[in-house]
C-alpha positions in Angstrom: 0.0 0.0 0.0 2.8 2.4 0.9 4.7 1.6 -2.3 1.6 2.2 -4.4 0.8 5.5 -2.6 4.4 6.7 -3.2 4.1 5.8 -6.9 1.3 8.3 -7.3 3.9 11.0 -6.6 6.0 10.2 -9.6 8.8 12.4 -10.7 6.7 14.0 -13.4 3.8 14.6 -11.0 6.1 16.0 -8.3 7.6 18.3 -11.0 4.1 19.6 -11.9 3.2 20.0 -8.2 6.3 22.1 -7.6 5.7 24.2 -10.7 2.2 25.0 -9.5 3.3 25.6 -5.9 5.9 28.1 -7.2 3.4 29.8 -9.5 4.8 33.3 -10.2 1.5 34.9 -9.1 1.7 33.2 -5.7 5.3 34.4 -5.3 4.3 37.9 -5.9 1.6 37.7 -3.3 3.9 36.1 -0.8 6.4 38.9 -1.4 3.7 41.4 -0.5 3.1 39.5 2.7 6.8 39.6 3.6 7.0 43.3 2.9 4.0 44.0 5.1 5.5 42.0 7.9 8.8 43.8 7.8 7.0 47.1 7.6 5.6 46.5 11.1 7.4 49.0 13.3 9.9 47.5 15.7 9.4 48.1 19.4 12.4 49.7 21.1 11.5 48.5 24.5 12.6 44.9 25.3 9.8 42.4 25.2 9.1 39.0 26.8 6.6 36.3 26.2 4.3 34.4 28.6 2.9 31.2 27.0 1.4 27.9 27.8 -1.7 25.8 27.9 -5.1 26.5 29.5 -7.0 23.4 30.7 -10.0 22.4 32.7 -8.9 22.0 36.3 -11.1 18.9 37.0 -10.5 16.9 33.7 -7.3 18.3 32.3 -9.0 18.9 28.9 -7.6 21.7 26.8 -9.9 24.7 26.5 -10.4 26.3 23.1 -10.9 30.0 22.7 -10.0 31.2 26.2 -9.6 35.0 26.2 -6.3 36.1 27.7 -6.0 39.8 28.3 -4.1 42.3 30.4 -5.7 44.8 32.8 -5.1 48.4 31.6 -3.9 47.4 28.2 -5.6 46.5 24.9 -3.2 43.6 24.5 -4.7 40.2 24.4 -4.7 36.7 22.9 -6.8 33.5 22.7 -6.0 29.9 23.1 -5.9 27.9 19.8 -7.6 24.6 19.0 -5.2 22.8 21.4 -5.5 25.2 24.3 -2.1 26.9 23.6 -1.7 30.7 24.0 1.2 33.2 23.6 1.2 36.8 24.8 4.2 39.1 24.2 4.5 42.3 26.3 7.1 44.9 27.2 9.1 44.2 30.4 7.0 45.1 33.5 4.5 44.0 36.1 1.1 42.9 34.8 -2.2 41.3 35.9 -3.2 38.8 33.2 -6.9 37.6 33.1 -8.0 34.2 31.7 -11.7 34.3 30.9 -13.9 31.5 29.6 -17.7 31.3 29.8 -18.8 28.7 32.4 -15.5 29.0 34.3 -14.2 31.2 37.1 -12.1 34.1 36.1 -8.4 33.5 36.8 -6.1 36.4 37.5 -2.3 36.0 37.2 0.1 38.6 38.8 3.4 38.4 37.0 6.7 40.4 36.9 7.6 39.8 33.3 11.4 40.2 33.1 12.0 37.1 31.0 10.0 34.8 28.8 8.1 32.2 30.9 5.8 29.2 30.3 2.7 29.4 32.4 0.1 26.7 32.2 -3.3 27.6 33.7 -6.0 25.4 35.1 -9.5 27.0 35.1 -12.2 25.7 37.5 -15.8 25.4 36.5 -18.3 27.8 38.1 -20.0 26.3 41.1 -23.3 27.8 40.2 -25.3 25.4 38.0 -26.4 27.0 34.8 -28.6 25.6 32.0 -28.4 28.4 29.5 -28.3 27.7 25.9 -25.1 29.4 24.7 -24.4 29.5 21.0 -20.7 30.5 21.5 -18.3 29.6 24.2 -16.6 33.0 24.6 -16.5 36.1 26.7 -19.5 38.3 26.6 -18.3 40.8 24.0 -16.4 38.4 21.8 -18.9 38.7 19.1 -18.2 42.5 19.0 -14.4 42.4 19.1 -13.4 39.2 17.4 -12.2 39.3 13.8 -14.9 36.9 12.6 -18.0 37.2 10.6 -20.6 34.5 9.7 -19.2 32.2 12.4 -21.0 30.2 15.1 -19.6 28.0 17.8 -21.7 25.5 19.7 -20.9 22.9 22.4 -23.0 19.6 22.8 -23.0 20.1 26.5 -24.8 23.4 26.0 -27.6 22.2 23.8 -28.8 19.1 25.8 -32.1 20.7 26.5 -33.0 21.5 22.8 -35.8 19.1 21.8 -35.0 17.0 18.8 -36.6 14.0 17.0 -36.5 10.7 19.0 -34.9 12.6 21.9 -31.4 12.1 20.5 -29.1 15.1 20.9 -28.0 16.1 17.4 -25.4 18.7 16.6 -26.3 19.0 12.9 -30.0 19.6 13.7 -28.9 22.2 16.3 -26.9 24.3 13.9 -29.9 24.3 11.5 -31.5 26.6 14.1 -29.0 29.3 13.3 -29.6 32.0 10.7 -28.2 31.2 7.2 -28.3 27.5 7.8 -31.3 25.3 6.9 -32.2 21.6 6.6 -32.5 19.9 3.3 -35.8 18.2 4.2 -38.1 17.0 7.0 -36.1 15.7 10.1 -32.9 15.4 8.0 -29.5 16.1 9.3 -28.3 17.3 5.9 -28.0 21.1 5.7 -27.3 23.9 3.3 -25.6 27.3 4.0 -26.3 30.6 2.4 -27.8 29.3 -0.8 -25.3 26.5 -1.3 -25.9 22.7 -1.6 -25.0 19.9 0.8 -21.8 18.9 -1.0 -20.5 22.4 -0.7 -20.1 22.0 3.1 -16.8 20.5 4.3 -17.4 18.5 7.5 -14.3 17.7 9.5 -14.0 15.4 12.5 -10.6 15.9 14.1 -9.5 17.2 10.7 -10.7 14.1 8.8 -13.4 14.6 6.1 -16.7 13.0 6.8 -18.4 12.4 3.4 -21.8 11.3 4.6 -22.7 12.6 8.1 -26.1 10.9 8.3 -27.5 7.8 10.0 -30.8 6.2 9.1 -31.2 8.3 5.9 -30.7 11.6 7.8 -32.8 11.1 10.9 -29.7 11.0 13.0 -26.2 12.5 12.5 -23.0 10.4 12.8 -21.8 12.6 15.7 -22.3 11.2 19.1 -22.6 14.2 21.4 -20.7 12.4 24.2 -17.6 12.3 22.0 -17.7 15.9 20.8 -15.8 18.7 22.5 -16.3 21.7 20.2 -18.2 22.6 17.1 -17.5 25.6 14.9 -19.1 26.5 11.6 -17.8 29.1 9.2 -20.5 30.2 6.8 -18.7 33.4 5.7 -15.0 34.2 5.4 -13.1 31.1 6.8 -9.4 31.3 7.8 -6.9 30.5 5.0 -6.1 27.1 6.4 -9.5 25.9 5.4 -10.6 25.2 1.8 -12.0 22.8 -0.7 -15.7 23.7 -0.4 -17.8 26.7 -1.6 -20.3 27.2 1.2 -19.1 26.4 4.7 -16.6 24.6 7.0 -18.0 22.6 9.9 -15.0 21.9 12.2 -15.7 19.4 14.9 -13.2 18.5 17.6 -13.5 15.3 19.7 -13.1 15.1 23.5 -9.6 14.2 24.6 -10.5 12.3 27.7 -10.1 13.0 31.4 -6.5 13.3 32.7 -7.5 13.1 36.4 -10.1 10.3 37.0 -12.2 7.7 35.3 -15.7 8.7 34.3 -18.6 6.6 32.9 -21.6 8.3 31.3 -24.3 7.5 28.9 -28.0 7.6 28.0 -30.9 5.2 27.5 -33.6 6.2 25.0 -36.6 4.6 23.3 -34.8 3.5 20.2 -31.1 4.0 21.0 -28.6 4.0 23.8 -25.1 5.3 24.2 -22.1 4.7 26.6 -18.9 6.7 27.1 -15.9 5.7 29.2 -12.9 8.0 29.7 -9.9 8.4 32.1 -6.2 8.7 32.5 -3.6 6.4 30.8 -1.1 8.0 33.2 -2.5 10.6 35.5 -1.8 14.1 34.2 0.3 12.7 31.3 -2.1 10.9 29.0 -5.8 10.1 28.7 -8.4 8.3 26.5 -12.1 8.3 25.7 -14.2 5.5 24.2 -17.8 6.1 23.1 -20.4 3.8 21.5 -23.9 4.1 20.3 -26.5 1.8 18.8 -30.2 1.9 17.9 -32.3 -1.2 18.6 -35.4 -0.8 16.5 -34.5 -4.2 14.9 -35.1 -5.8 18.3 -38.7 -4.7 18.3 -39.1 -5.9 14.7 -38.5 -9.4 16.0 -41.6 -9.2 18.2 -43.8 -8.7 15.1 -46.3 -11.4 14.0 -45.5 -10.6 10.4 -42.9 -13.0 8.9 -41.5 -10.4 6.5 -41.0 -7.9 9.4 -39.4 -10.5 11.6 -36.8 -11.3 9.0 -35.9 -7.6 8.4 -33.7 -5.3 10.3 -32.8 -1.6 10.3 -30.3 -0.1 12.7 -27.0 1.8 13.0 -24.0 1.8 15.4 -20.9 3.9 15.8 -17.8 4.1 17.9 -15.4 7.0 18.7 -12.0 6.7 20.2 -9.4 9.2 21.1 -6.1 9.1 23.2 -3.4 11.5 23.9 -0.1 11.6 25.7 2.2 14.4 26.8 5.7 13.4 25.7 7.4 16.4 27.3 7.1 20.1 27.9 7.0 20.8 24.1 5.4 17.7 22.6 2.1 16.0 22.7 0.6 13.3 20.5 -3.0 12.4 19.7 -4.7 9.5 17.9 -8.4 9.5 17.2 -10.8 7.6 15.1 -14.5 7.0 14.2 -16.2 4.0 12.8 -19.9 3.8 12.1 -22.3 1.8 9.9 -26.0 1.6 8.9 -27.5 -1.7 8.2 -30.8 -2.4 6.4 -32.0 -5.9 5.5 -35.3 -6.9 4.1 -36.2 -10.7 4.3 -32.6 -11.6 3.3 -33.6 -10.6 -0.2 -32.2 -7.0 -0.1 -29.4 -5.7 2.0 -27.9 -2.3 2.2 -25.2 -1.0 4.5 -23.0 2.1 4.5 -20.7 3.9 6.7 -17.6 6.1 7.5 -14.2 5.3 8.8 -11.7 8.0 9.9 -8.3 8.0 11.6 -6.2 11.0 12.7 -2.7 10.9 14.1 -1.4 14.3 15.3 1.7 15.7 16.9 1.8 19.1 18.6 5.2 20.7 19.0 6.3 24.0 20.5 9.4 25.2 18.8 9.6 28.3 21.0 7.3 30.4 23.1 6.0 32.0 19.9 6.0 29.1 17.3 3.5 26.3 17.5 3.2 23.3 15.0 0.4 20.8 14.5 1.3 17.9 12.2 -1.4 15.5 11.0 -1.7 12.3 9.2 -5.3 11.6 8.3 -7.3 8.8 6.7 -11.0 8.9 5.8 -13.2 6.5 3.9 -16.9 6.3 3.0 -18.4 3.3 1.3 -21.7 1.5 0.7 -22.7 -2.0 -0.3 -26.0 -3.2 -1.8 -26.9 -6.9 -1.9 -29.8 -8.3 -3.9 -30.8 -11.9 -3.9 -33.6 -12.8 -6.3 -33.3 -16.5 -5.8 -31.3 -17.1 -9.0 -28.6 -14.4 -8.9 -26.7 -12.7 -6.1 -25.9 -9.1 -7.0 -23.5 -6.9 -5.1 -23.0 -3.2 -5.8 -20.2 -1.3 -4.1 -18.9 2.3 -4.1 -16.4 4.2 -2.0 -14.1 7.2 -1.7 -10.8 7.1 0.3 -8.4 9.9 1.3 -4.9 10.0 2.6 -4.0 13.5 3.9 -0.8 15.1 5.2 -1.2 18.5 7.0 1.4 20.9 8.5 -0.1 23.9 10.3 2.1 26.5 11.9 1.1 29.4 14.2 3.6 32.1 15.0 2.7 34.7 17.6 4.8 37.8 16.6 3.5 39.9 19.4 0.2 40.9 21.1 -1.1 42.5 17.9 0.3 40.2 15.2 -0.2 36.4 14.6 0.8 34.4 11.5 -0.7 31.2 10.4 0.9 29.2 7.6 1.2 25.7 6.3 0.3 23.2 3.6 -1.5 20.0 3.0 -1.7 17.3 0.3 -4.6 14.8 -0.1 -4.6 11.7 -2.3 -8.1 10.7 -3.3 -9.3 7.3 -4.6 -12.8 7.3 -6.1 -14.6 4.1 -6.7 -17.8 5.2 -8.5 -19.3 1.7 -8.6 -18.6 -1.9 -9.0 -21.3 -4.6 -9.6 -20.8 -8.4 -9.3 -23.4 -10.9 -10.5 -23.1 -14.4 -9.2 -25.2 -17.4 -10.4 -24.7 -21.2 -10.3 -22.1 -20.9 -13.1 -19.8 -18.0 -12.5 -19.3 -14.5 -11.1 -19.2 -11.5 -13.5 -17.7 -8.3 -12.2 -18.3 -4.9 -13.9 -16.3 -1.9 -12.8 -17.3 1.6 -13.7 -13.6 2.6 -13.4 -11.7 3.9 -10.4 -10.5 7.5 -10.4 -7.5 9.1 -8.7 -6.5 12.6 -7.8 -4.2 14.7 -5.7 -5.3 17.9 -4.0 -2.8 20.3 -2.6 -2.8 23.6 -0.8 -0.3 26.2 0.6 -1.5 29.1 2.8 -0.4 32.1 4.8 -2.6 34.4 6.8 -2.0 37.4 9.1 -4.1 38.6 12.1 -3.2 42.2 12.7 -4.6 44.7 15.2 -3.8 47.9 13.3 -5.2 50.1 16.1 -7.2 49.5 19.3 -10.3 49.9 17.2 -9.4 48.5 13.8 -8.2 44.9 13.0 -7.7 42.8 9.9 -7.3 39.2 9.2 -6.1 38.6 5.6 -4.5 35.7 3.9 -3.8 33.8 0.7 -4.4 30.1 -0.1 -3.1 28.5 -3.3 -4.8 25.2 -4.1 -4.1 22.7 -6.9 -5.9 19.6 -8.2 -4.3 16.9 -10.3 -6.5 14.3 -12.0 -4.4 11.1 -12.5 -4.5 7.9 -14.5 -5.0 5.1 -15.2 -8.2 5.1 -17.1 -10.1 5.5 -20.3 -11.0 9.2 -20.5 -13.9 10.5 -22.6 -14.4 14.0 -23.8 -17.9 15.2 -24.5 -19.3 17.9 -26.7 -22.1 20.3 -25.7 -24.8 17.7 -26.5 -23.2 15.1 -24.3 -21.9 13.0 -27.2 -18.4 11.5 -27.1 -15.9 13.6 -29.2 -12.6 12.0 -28.1 -11.3 9.0 -26.2 -7.9 8.6 -24.7 -6.1 6.0 -22.6 -3.9 7.1 -19.7 -1.4 5.0 -17.7 -0.6 4.8 -14.0 0.0 8.2 -12.4 -0.2 9.9 -15.8 -1.6 13.5 -15.5 -5.0 13.8 -17.1 -6.0 17.3 -16.1 -4.8 19.8 -13.6 -6.4 22.9 -12.0 -5.4 25.5 -9.5 -6.0 29.0 -8.3 -5.3 31.6 -5.7 -7.9 32.0 -3.0 -7.6 35.4 -1.2 -9.3 36.0 2.2 -9.9 39.4 3.9 -11.8 40.2 7.1 -12.0 43.6 8.7 -13.4 44.6 12.1 -14.0 48.2 13.3 -15.1 48.7 16.9 -17.6 51.6 17.0 -17.8 51.6 20.8 -17.7 49.2 23.7 -21.0 47.6 22.6 -21.0 47.6 18.8 -18.8 47.0 15.8 -18.9 46.8 12.0 -17.4 43.9 10.1 -16.8 43.1 6.4 -15.4 40.0 4.8 -14.4 38.6 1.3 -13.3 35.1 0.3 -12.7 33.1 -2.8 -13.0 29.3 -2.7 -12.3 26.5 -5.1 -14.1 23.1 -5.0 -12.6 20.2 -6.9 -15.1 17.5 -5.8 -18.8 17.3 -6.6 -21.6 15.2 -5.2 -23.8 13.7 -7.9 -27.4 13.5 -6.5 -30.7 14.3 -8.1 -32.8 13.9 -5.0 -34.0 16.5 -2.6 -32.0 15.1 0.3 -28.7 13.4 0.3 -28.8 9.6 0.2 -26.1 6.9 0.8 -26.2 6.1 -3.0 -25.0 9.6 -4.0 -21.6 9.6 -5.8 -18.6 11.8 -5.4 -17.1 12.9 -8.7 -13.7 14.7 -9.1 -13.1 17.5 -11.4 -11.8 16.2 -14.7 -11.2 17.1 -18.4 -15.0 17.7 -18.6 -15.9 19.0 -15.1 -14.2 22.2 -14.1 -13.9 23.1 -10.4 -16.6 25.2 -8.8 -15.6 28.7 -7.8 -17.3 31.0 -5.2 -16.7 34.6 -4.4 -18.5 35.7 -1.2 -18.9 39.2 0.2 -20.4 39.9 3.6 -21.0 42.9 5.9 -22.3 42.8 9.4 -23.3 45.1 12.3 -23.0 43.6 15.8 -24.5 45.2 18.9 -24.9 44.0 22.5 -27.2 45.4 25.2 -27.5 45.4 29.0 -23.9 44.4 29.8 -23.8 41.7 27.0 -26.9 40.0 28.2 -28.6 40.6 24.8 -26.6 39.9 21.7 -27.8 41.1 18.3 -26.4 41.1 14.8 -27.4 41.9 11.2 -25.4 40.4 8.3 -25.9 40.7 4.6 -24.1 38.5 2.0 -23.7 38.0 -1.7 -22.2 34.8 -3.2 -21.3 34.5 -6.9 -20.9 30.9 -8.0 -19.1 29.7 -11.2 -18.9 26.2 -12.9 -22.0 24.9 -11.2 -23.4 21.4 -12.1 -26.9 20.2 -12.8 -28.4 17.3 -14.8 -30.0 16.8 -18.1 -33.7 15.7 -17.9 -33.9 11.9 -17.3 -30.2 11.7 -16.2 -29.0 8.2 -15.2 -26.4 8.6 -12.4 -26.0 5.1 -10.9 -23.3 2.8 -12.3 -22.9 5.0 -15.4 -19.3 5.0 -16.7 -20.3 8.0 -18.9 -22.0 10.0 -16.1 -20.3 13.2 -17.2 -22.3 13.1 -20.4 -25.4 13.6 -18.2 -24.1 16.9 -16.7 -24.7 20.5 -17.7 -22.7 23.4 -16.5 -23.7 27.0 -15.6 -23.5 29.6 -12.9 -25.4 30.7 -9.8 -25.7 33.3 -7.2 -27.3 33.8 -3.8 -27.8 36.8 -1.5 -29.6 37.5 1.7 -30.0 39.1 5.1 -29.6 37.4 8.5 -30.9 38.7 11.8 -29.9 37.2 15.2 -31.1 38.1 18.7 -29.9 36.1 21.7 -30.4 36.4 25.5 -27.4 34.9 27.3 -28.2 34.9 31.0 -31.0 34.4 33.5 -33.7 31.9 34.0 -35.1 32.5 30.6 -32.6 32.3 27.7 -32.6 31.5 24.0 -32.5 33.1 20.6 -34.4 34.2 17.5 -32.9 33.7 14.0 -34.3 35.0 10.8 -33.0 34.6 7.2 -34.3 36.2 4.0 -32.5 34.8 1.1 -32.6 34.1 -2.7 -30.6 31.4 -4.4 -30.8 31.0 -8.2 -29.0 29.0 -10.9 -28.6 29.6 -14.7 -27.8 26.9 -17.3 -27.8 27.3 -21.1 -29.3 23.8 -21.5 -32.1 24.3 -18.9 -35.2 26.5 -19.3 -33.7 28.1 -22.4 -31.0 29.7 -20.3 -33.4 31.5 -18.0 -32.5 31.7 -14.3 -34.5 29.4 -11.9 -34.6 28.9 -8.1 -32.2 26.3 -6.7 -34.1 23.4 -5.1 -33.0 24.4 -1.6 -34.1 28.0 -2.0 -36.1 29.2 0.9 -37.1 32.8 0.9 -38.0 33.0 4.6 -36.5 30.9 7.4 -37.3 31.6 11.1 -36.1 29.7 14.2 -37.1 30.5 17.8 -35.3 28.6 20.6 -36.1 29.2 24.3 -35.2 27.6 27.6 -36.7 28.3 31.0 -34.9 27.2 34.2 -37.1 28.0 37.2 -35.0 26.0 39.6 -32.2 23.4 39.9 -34.6 20.6 39.3 -36.4 21.5 36.1 -35.4 22.8 32.7 -38.1 23.5 30.1 -37.4 24.3 26.4 -39.2 24.8 23.1 -38.3 25.3 19.5 -40.5 26.7 16.7 -39.4 26.7 13.1 -40.9 28.1 10.0 -39.7 28.3 6.4 -40.9 28.8 2.9 -41.3 25.5 1.0 -38.5 24.3 -1.2 -38.5 25.0 -4.9 -39.7 21.9 -6.8 -40.4 20.8 -10.4 -44.1 19.7 -10.8 -45.9 18.9 -14.1 -47.5 21.8 -15.8 -49.9 19.6 -17.8 -50.2 16.2 -19.4 -50.6 14.6 -22.8 -51.5 11.1 -24.1 -49.0 9.1 -26.1 -49.3 5.4 -27.1 -52.4 5.0 -25.0 -50.6 6.3 -21.9 -50.9 9.6 -20.0 -47.6 11.4 -19.6 -46.9 14.3 -17.4 -45.6 17.5 -19.1 -42.8 19.4 -17.3 -42.1 22.9 -18.6 -39.8 24.7 -16.1 -37.2 23.7 -13.6 -38.1 24.3 -9.9 -41.1 26.5 -11.0 -43.3 25.5 -8.1 -43.1 25.5 -4.3 -43.8 22.9 -1.6 -46.2 24.2 1.1 -44.6 26.3 3.8 -43.1 24.3 6.6 -43.6 24.9 10.4 -43.2 22.8 13.5 -43.1 23.1 17.3 -40.9 20.9 19.5 -41.2 20.8 23.4 -39.0 19.3 26.1 -38.7 19.1 29.8 -35.7 17.8 31.8 -35.8 16.7 35.4 -32.4 16.8 37.2 -32.1 14.3 40.0 -30.2 15.2 43.1 -26.5 14.4 42.9 -25.4 11.4 45.0 -21.7 11.8 45.4 -20.3 11.7 41.9 -23.4 10.2 40.4 -25.4 12.7 38.2 -28.5 11.9 36.2 -31.5 13.4 34.5 -34.7 12.4 32.8 -35.6 14.1 29.5 -39.1 14.2 28.1 -39.6 15.6 24.6 -42.2 15.7 21.9 -41.3 16.4 18.3 -44.0 18.3 16.2 -46.1 19.0 19.2 -49.2 20.3 17.3 -49.1 17.5 14.8 -48.5 19.5 11.6 -48.5 17.2 8.6 -45.6 18.7 6.7 -45.2 17.2 3.3 -42.1 15.1 2.6 -43.0 14.7 -1.0 -45.9 15.3 -3.4 -46.6 13.0 -6.3 -49.3 13.0 -9.0 -51.6 10.3 -10.3 -54.8 9.9 -12.3 -58.1 10.1 -10.3 -59.5 6.5 -10.0 -63.0 7.7 -10.7 -62.2 10.2 -13.5 -58.9 9.5 -15.5 -59.1 12.9 -17.1 -58.3 14.4 -13.8 -55.0 14.4 -12.1 -54.7 14.6 -8.3 -51.8 15.5 -6.0 -50.8 13.0 -3.3 -49.0 14.3 -0.3 -46.6 12.0 1.7 -45.7 13.1 5.2 -43.4 11.3 7.7 -44.4 12.3 11.2 -47.1 13.9 13.3 -46.4 13.7 17.1 -43.3 11.8 18.2 -42.9 11.6 22.0 -39.5 10.5 23.5 -38.0 9.8 26.9 -34.3 9.5 27.6 -32.4 8.8 30.9 -28.9 10.3 31.1 -26.3 9.4 33.7 -22.7 10.2 34.6 -20.4 9.0 37.4 
């Protein structure tokens, strides 16, 4: 395997990679960066640095995003994704504050006459709070941070949000934020600011998760017990992120308790989960293991129907993470995820799919200012379909596999300047589909044809506080994509007909793409309670999900850019006004955005995507755009907390081969989207919560008429997405009773009801002839749920 992987980086390929990495345009931009950095005025007074890690005092877990600031000065810093901070100050005596929501403020008195390493342990606040907090940050962080279109959410802070089947779900929780909406009823798939599901990069400890859904979207693959931090970038993301046009969802797993062993879990109506964590060596290394499984298949066995008894539908998943502190400057991490869905019907039809990820990381501190994270990452998604018709056994398989190397550096120049730079290279293997047909005589295997590609990136960004009121975060990312052989490559004309055929050998370059992706974000603080922000970013996407259904399914196929399919390009512009009231108790924001999309993909009418070796002939290419306004109001503290999010948006596409080149709404276009989330905590025993959502129905293609041909009635379709599904709305309720703590044993009982007033929201609408009058056509609505009550018992000790 290692030998074959190294072969992909042949001398010719390496030469092309080097040529693109040293693109003259990139060198010019890097030169500008260097000139800017050296133009920063030197400080005559001698400076020293205080640096270290900030951790949870009780568990030893690193804390992300802790605010580190100095009394009487504007100087400050924040811990990175691994809890590391660095603060450079002139020689002198200071009082340094370490602030993190939910934890006690820590003040450090220091006489800084030399550089020192200072690790900090923060203790959790003794007062129990059950507020819903969208971001784990200091009260005015939304005002002063150089971020726009960003939300951060912790699983421990959303346990009271009512969800379907009572299962805590991170992906359904982020759908309650403005600018983010679900793809369909009860689905964990989501779209961001007029994009599509495949335009969201989902990372679990830096590993790409290609299908984040269990049970066709009713659950997400992320067990909340295993998750430490969730951050989504729907606007201008830092330069180290790329590869998708709409958003980056960055999920970090728990590291495990360094101090003591902890067992926790939950028992629900259709699923249960269990988590075990503790020290490998106290204060030196730790681990966490989590598992989850649904058991709906157990109830099927109780049925009196033979077909049901012989069927099963369930999923399971496991998370693992371990870390060890090698020394003062080094720490290693290994983490992984494995999950599968299984569906079998009477041993005649079987379908299972799942993800596998593994991440090996090494943190190294070169100095008190330079931090490195090195990562080796593997991710895989595959599905298998088995069909047994009594005479033939048919197996259909498809998969995508990635090997990824990343090097991320962070250099803290001083209290007003931070550099981030690095590179990564990913080797992709695409298996679009393989079918084997076995009978009594032989097995015949048909392969659509595997595809190979290498994706690379080099980036540099600079966070710069120009004045006390004005800061910028700007950067450049250069990405490249190399489509490699072997394979038979077809070239298609505008009508989808083959115009050329060429054979390529192992590692031979078929097609290459690349481009510069600038990023710019500016923050101007108007006063202590308000600020203005603006952002711009360009992104390239070299991989595309082929799906012609409303929601993503396990059978969707990932397709690389090729000689026929160019990479998607998105330019996004955003402006926001942020304002807090009553000592940061109320947080408000207004953001507007415009996104311009190039090289978008759609399908010809009647396109055949499954097991089609000429699937690119079914594609058409065009452009798109989306724009909108997002309003957000949140109450942070008190017995009554929650937020209101509203989005007004338009998302359209334009293709020369569809609707005579006229623009049409994208299928996920929703003009209005409202979410109201509220939590009431009258005492330490009870927590009550409610969620109400409303949105305009998705754009859909319905028949505009019908005609008769050959004795059959055929529906007539005239325009793409020219109709709307009915508006969608739903109320969810929940109540949690917290039992009295008995020593270290904690527990609660959660009651919830999904769709409390029984709204029959349509999942799909089909058309058929009226049985009594064939000249009439009637619409048939299919809905999935009315009321769904759930009960879950959670425990920890």
